[in-house]
C-alpha angles and dihedrals in degrees: 000000000000120000118238119232111255092241091066096055116096113214110218114231129197093228095056087085095048112056089156091073090065089065099052115127118184109224120240102254129173125238120247112267124248089254091054091050091049089051090054091047092050091052092048096046097037088227123121092203093059113145138170135205116275093243127033118255088218129022119182126183138157090272096041109037101157140041138160092275096049151314145238125227119194121206117201102352115183093212139344129202121122088334131033112242105216126205108221123242111261123217117235116258124199109285094012132099113235114252111223094208121205115337123190120203117202125192123190128177115208111235092203141357111291153085120304130199120205123197122190113192115206142155139193146127109292089338127163118198120201127200113196132183128161107326093331129093139170130193137194131190129221125193094184093234099097098077093231142079114266117228124221106198138196138182126217132179113211143166125234109287095015117131123229108202120184139163132222128205136156143213119209140140090251119358143306133221127226115215099184152306121245128183120197134186105250134203132190 
């Protein structure tokens, strides 16, 4: 058997079958305001006097995925620029292996004892984002018509040095984009 020169071998690529992904443009959406985040926090905590620190203790984005207080690892992203384009999780069909889609792992270390409020801003057409940690989970839905990122929020009580690890994934007819993850010190 004769060996073929390397120049004649065609390397298969995943994206050869998906030319549509090359044309994706993430819309210019605005972040939720501080008042909107406080409203979500009040609903989660059940406390009308819910408040968060002025600046986040940890802010993670596609361009800034690690800091002293934590980091974000992204498994199987479709595309990253200012936002992370996430492939949705696919349900298993008979005879097919389920595709997990893009999964984001977030790790945060509490600097002191207290309550922490995480906001995950995302967008997409009929997209549902899920944040999951331990036995808890929260979801939020976006229909892409509001002109802003939709936050999915979570509360966690931790002691100094404890780690809060959570995952993010989405379901959608096409894809969703993740703008960023922010964790604030919260008070009630």
